[in-house]
VOZA-970488 format. One line per 8 residues: number of its first residue (from 1); their letters; for each residue x, y, z of C-alpha. Coordinates in nm, 2 decimals, always signed. Each point is the difference from the previous one (the first is absolute). Layout:
NUM> A> X Y Z  ...
END
This chain:
1> MFINLSNM> +4.61 -4.84 +4.84  -0.04 +0.36 +0.11  -0.28 +0.23 -0.12  +0.00 +0.37 +0.06  -0.34 +0.08 +0.14  +0.05 +0.38 -0.05  -0.05 -0.05 -0.38  -0.32 -0.20 +0.04
9> KIEQLLTP> -0.35 +0.13 -0.06  -0.28 +0.00 +0.26  -0.15 -0.33 -0.13  +0.34 -0.17 +0.02  +0.03 +0.09 +0.37  -0.33 -0.16 +0.10  +0.12 -0.36 -0.01  +0.31 +0.04 +0.23
17> FLIQNKKF> -0.22 +0.22 +0.23  -0.27 -0.27 +0.02  +0.25 -0.27 +0.08  +0.15 +0.22 +0.28  -0.32 +0.13 +0.15  -0.26 -0.26 -0.09  -0.24 +0.27 -0.10  -0.04 +0.32 -0.20
25> SLEGIGNF> -0.29 +0.23 -0.09  -0.08 +0.20 -0.32  -0.21 +0.31 +0.07  -0.36 -0.04 -0.11  +0.06 -0.35 -0.14  +0.06 -0.24 +0.29  +0.25 -0.21 +0.20  +0.23 -0.28 -0.11
33> YLVAEPIT> +0.11 -0.27 +0.25  +0.28 -0.26 -0.01  -0.16 -0.30 +0.17  +0.27 -0.26 -0.09  +0.38 +0.04 -0.02  +0.17 -0.03 -0.33  +0.18 -0.33 -0.05  +0.34 -0.08 -0.14
41> SKDDAQNL> +0.02 -0.09 -0.37  +0.11 -0.36 -0.07  +0.22 +0.12 -0.29  +0.17 +0.28 +0.19  +0.03 +0.04 +0.37  +0.04 +0.38 -0.03  -0.34 +0.03 -0.16  -0.34 +0.02 +0.17
49> IFPENSIE> -0.34 -0.11 -0.14  -0.34 +0.12 +0.13  -0.22 -0.31 +0.07  -0.35 -0.01 -0.14  -0.25 +0.21 +0.20  +0.28 +0.15 +0.21  -0.11 +0.36 -0.07  -0.35 +0.12 +0.09
57> FKADKKAN> -0.17 +0.33 -0.10  -0.29 +0.18 +0.18  -0.16 +0.29 -0.18  -0.04 +0.31 +0.21  -0.10 +0.34 -0.15  +0.08 +0.16 +0.33  +0.36 -0.13 +0.01  +0.24 +0.28 +0.09
65> QDELLIQY> +0.36 +0.06 -0.12  +0.24 -0.26 +0.15  +0.24 +0.20 +0.21  +0.24 -0.29 +0.04  +0.00 -0.04 -0.38  +0.08 +0.37 -0.05  +0.29 -0.03 +0.25  +0.12 -0.31 -0.18
73> ITENTKKI> -0.01 +0.19 -0.34  +0.19 +0.29 +0.16  +0.27 -0.22 +0.14  +0.05 -0.20 -0.32  -0.03 +0.28 -0.26  +0.18 +0.27 +0.21  -0.28 +0.24 -0.07  -0.14 +0.24 +0.26
81> KPLATSDL> -0.33 -0.11 +0.16  -0.22 +0.26 -0.19  +0.13 -0.12 -0.33  -0.04 -0.37 +0.09  -0.36 +0.08 +0.12  -0.07 +0.18 -0.33  +0.14 -0.29 -0.21  -0.21 -0.26 +0.19
89> ESFTMLSK> -0.31 +0.22 -0.03  +0.05 +0.03 -0.38  +0.05 -0.37 -0.03  -0.32 -0.08 +0.19  -0.20 +0.26 -0.19  +0.11 -0.14 -0.33  -0.08 -0.35 +0.12  -0.35 +0.10 +0.10
97> QFLNLGKP> -0.05 +0.17 -0.34  +0.08 -0.33 -0.18  -0.23 -0.20 +0.23  -0.28 +0.25 -0.05  +0.04 -0.04 -0.38  -0.02 -0.38 +0.03  +0.37 -0.05 -0.07  +0.20 -0.25 +0.21
105> LILEDIGS> +0.26 +0.13 +0.25  +0.31 -0.22 -0.01  +0.22 +0.00 +0.32  +0.33 -0.15 -0.08  +0.06 -0.34 +0.18  -0.32 +0.05 +0.20  -0.29 -0.04 -0.24  -0.27 +0.18 -0.19
113> LIKNKEGI> -0.32 +0.19 +0.09  -0.30 +0.07 -0.22  -0.34 +0.14 +0.07  -0.28 -0.23 -0.11  -0.34 +0.10 -0.14  -0.14 +0.03 +0.35  +0.27 +0.25 +0.09  +0.18 -0.24 +0.23
121> LEFTQANK> +0.38 -0.04 -0.01  +0.12 -0.35 -0.07  +0.36 -0.10 +0.08  +0.21 -0.27 -0.17  +0.33 -0.09 +0.15  +0.30 -0.01 -0.24  +0.19 -0.32 -0.05  +0.35 +0.14 -0.01
129> IVVNKETA> +0.35 -0.06 +0.14  +0.14 +0.26 +0.24  +0.38 +0.03 -0.04  +0.24 +0.07 +0.29  -0.12 -0.03 +0.36  +0.13 +0.34 +0.10  -0.16 +0.21 -0.26  -0.28 -0.23 -0.13
137> SEYDTKEA> +0.03 +0.15 -0.35  -0.19 -0.14 -0.30  +0.12 -0.28 -0.22  -0.28 -0.17 -0.18  -0.10 -0.17 -0.33  -0.23 +0.13 -0.26  -0.22 -0.30 +0.04  -0.05 +0.08 +0.37
145> VDRSFKKS> -0.11 +0.35 -0.08  -0.23 -0.11 -0.27  -0.18 -0.26 +0.23  -0.06 +0.27 +0.26  -0.12 +0.26 -0.25  -0.23 -0.23 -0.19  -0.17 -0.13 +0.31  -0.11 +0.35 +0.10
153> NKEYNSNQ> -0.07 +0.13 -0.35  -0.12 -0.25 -0.27  +0.06 +0.26 -0.27  +0.36 +0.04 +0.08  +0.24 +0.01 -0.30  +0.32 -0.19 +0.08  +0.19 +0.22 -0.24  -0.11 +0.33 +0.17
161> PKKSNLLV> +0.30 +0.22 +0.10  +0.05 +0.03 +0.37  +0.21 +0.31 +0.02  -0.13 +0.26 +0.24  +0.04 +0.29 -0.26  -0.25 -0.18 -0.22  -0.25 -0.03 +0.28  +0.04 +0.37 +0.08
169> LVFIILTA> -0.06 +0.08 -0.37  -0.32 -0.21 +0.00  -0.11 +0.17 +0.32  +0.06 +0.35 -0.15  -0.19 -0.08 -0.31  -0.30 -0.14 +0.19  +0.00 +0.30 +0.24  +0.01 +0.24 -0.29
177> IIISFVVY> -0.31 -0.17 -0.16  -0.19 +0.02 +0.33  +0.09 +0.37 +0.05  -0.10 +0.08 -0.36  -0.35 -0.15 +0.06  -0.04 +0.19 +0.33  +0.11 +0.33 -0.16  -0.22 -0.05 -0.30
185> YLFQKDKK> -0.30 -0.08 +0.22  +0.05 +0.31 +0.22  +0.05 +0.22 -0.31  -0.33 -0.13 -0.16  -0.18 +0.04 +0.33  +0.12 +0.35 +0.05  -0.09 +0.09 -0.36  -0.35 -0.13 +0.04
193> DKQQNNTE> -0.05 +0.19 +0.33  +0.11 +0.32 -0.16  -0.24 -0.05 -0.29  -0.29 -0.06 +0.23  +0.06 +0.30 +0.22  +0.14 +0.23 -0.28  +0.24 +0.14 +0.26  +0.37 +0.07 +0.00
201> FVLIEPQK> +0.19 -0.12 +0.31  +0.27 +0.22 +0.15  +0.24 -0.14 +0.26  +0.03 +0.23 +0.30  +0.35 +0.02 +0.12  +0.03 -0.07 +0.38  +0.16 +0.25 +0.23  +0.33 -0.12 +0.14
209> DTSQIIKD> +0.17 +0.08 +0.33  +0.37 +0.01 -0.08  +0.10 -0.04 +0.36  -0.13 -0.36 -0.01  +0.21 -0.10 -0.30  +0.28 -0.26 +0.05  +0.26 +0.02 -0.27  +0.31 -0.20 -0.12
217> STIIVDST> +0.18 -0.01 -0.33  -0.27 -0.20 -0.18  -0.33 -0.01 +0.20  -0.24 +0.26 +0.13  -0.25 -0.11 +0.27  -0.29 +0.25 +0.04  -0.21 -0.03 +0.31  -0.29 +0.20 -0.15
225> LNFSKADS> +0.00 -0.19 -0.34  -0.37 -0.07 -0.09  -0.23 +0.03 -0.29  -0.33 +0.19 -0.02  -0.31 -0.08 -0.21  +0.02 +0.09 -0.36  -0.36 +0.12 +0.00  -0.25 -0.01 +0.29
233> NTNTRNFK> -0.29 -0.07 -0.25  +0.15 -0.33 -0.12  +0.12 -0.33 +0.15  +0.35 +0.05 -0.16  +0.27 +0.09 +0.25  +0.36 -0.04 +0.08  +0.11 -0.26 +0.26  +0.29 -0.22 +0.09
241> IIVRNYNN> +0.04 -0.38 +0.01  +0.23 -0.08 +0.29  +0.22 -0.31 -0.08  +0.24 +0.01 +0.29  +0.04 +0.17 +0.34  +0.30 +0.03 +0.23  +0.07 +0.15 +0.34  +0.36 +0.08 -0.10
249> LLQAKKGL> +0.12 +0.25 -0.26  +0.30 -0.20 -0.10  -0.21 -0.31 -0.06  -0.25 +0.20 -0.20  +0.28 +0.13 -0.22  +0.14 -0.35 -0.05  -0.35 -0.12 -0.08  -0.05 +0.28 -0.26
257> YSLSKFPF> +0.34 -0.07 -0.15  -0.08 -0.37 -0.03  -0.35 +0.04 -0.14  +0.10 +0.27 -0.25  +0.20 -0.26 -0.19  -0.33 -0.14 -0.13  -0.16 +0.17 -0.31  -0.35 +0.01 +0.16
265> AKNLIMYT> +0.14 +0.20 +0.30  +0.15 +0.29 -0.19  -0.26 +0.25 +0.14  +0.04 -0.12 +0.36  +0.02 +0.27 +0.26  +0.10 +0.01 +0.37  -0.18 +0.23 +0.25  -0.07 +0.04 +0.37
273> KDSVQFYL> -0.27 +0.17 +0.21  +0.17 +0.00 +0.34  +0.37 -0.08 -0.07  -0.06 -0.34 +0.18  -0.17 -0.21 -0.26  +0.13 +0.02 -0.36  -0.21 -0.12 -0.29  +0.08 -0.12 -0.36
281> AVPITANI> -0.29 +0.07 -0.23  -0.11 +0.04 -0.36  -0.20 +0.32 -0.08  -0.32 -0.07 -0.19  -0.26 +0.22 -0.17  -0.32 -0.20 -0.06  -0.37 -0.05 +0.08  -0.04 -0.06 +0.37
289> NDTIKIKD> -0.22 -0.30 -0.08  +0.29 -0.17 -0.16  +0.21 +0.02 +0.31  -0.04 -0.37 +0.10  +0.09 -0.13 -0.35  +0.31 +0.22 -0.02  +0.10 -0.10 +0.36  -0.03 -0.37 -0.09
297> SMQVLFGK> +0.21 +0.05 -0.32  +0.27 +0.17 +0.19  +0.00 -0.28 +0.26  +0.07 -0.25 -0.28  +0.28 +0.22 -0.14  +0.17 +0.07 +0.33  -0.06 -0.34 +0.17  -0.13 +0.14 +0.33
305> STGVDLE> -0.32 +0.14 +0.15  -0.07 +0.35 -0.11  -0.18 +0.30 +0.16  -0.18 +0.31 -0.13  +0.08 +0.35 +0.11  -0.28 +0.24 -0.09  +0.13 +0.30 +0.18
END
């Protein structure tokens, strides 16, 4: 049995990579370890089965991108490394969003993760058959998936569709609801501040040095991009919430392209101050006292630690 890995998704490449390398990391989530070799199926010598407790998980919010996994994705999907890196980053970001929303993360053949009420990630190994020793592709039964899923989430519905496009649709709907609440809160707060101060706010356009602008066909990076106070007599001002930073322009462009696919990142901008560090940020106009709340909300949406640029 031959399976073309180039047509497989990121989550489908994790199992063969784990068998080959005994370990892999998901950025900001943690590390998975293969502590016992798969065994041969009694029914079919070409099939492999993960013994019970043969896979371990250790949560680690500081876990970095797995360079060996990126290389493996590049080799098996025939994509260039920046695109493979972007695909893996999108996968891990989407996974963290589901975990933050209390939804289980299902890793094919490997198991499921869910965040409990204390905010701790709990791992349950899947009880599945792995087909073909060379590719370690998935072949499982519905009963095996149900047992793993129900153990990590008692409210699991065994008839729930498992197609990835449905998961993406649910994620988009939940994200839109969150953004609507944030926008409504900021609008009401701004309206209240204007009524209290009886002042109209005017955005002062910053001066730009065109000699420091880096251009290509789709992106303008402005080294002097900043926002000034709307009114020095109030606490309302313009600032930026930094959601990513890079030390390479190409990686910054790839990151912007990847994140811009999500509806909550349509206003995302890229800028630099020294042509060395490149930042992806969301421009915000709000009361300066709400900075921490907005920063935390953006951290939930973008799945990584955020920063504030008040310049």
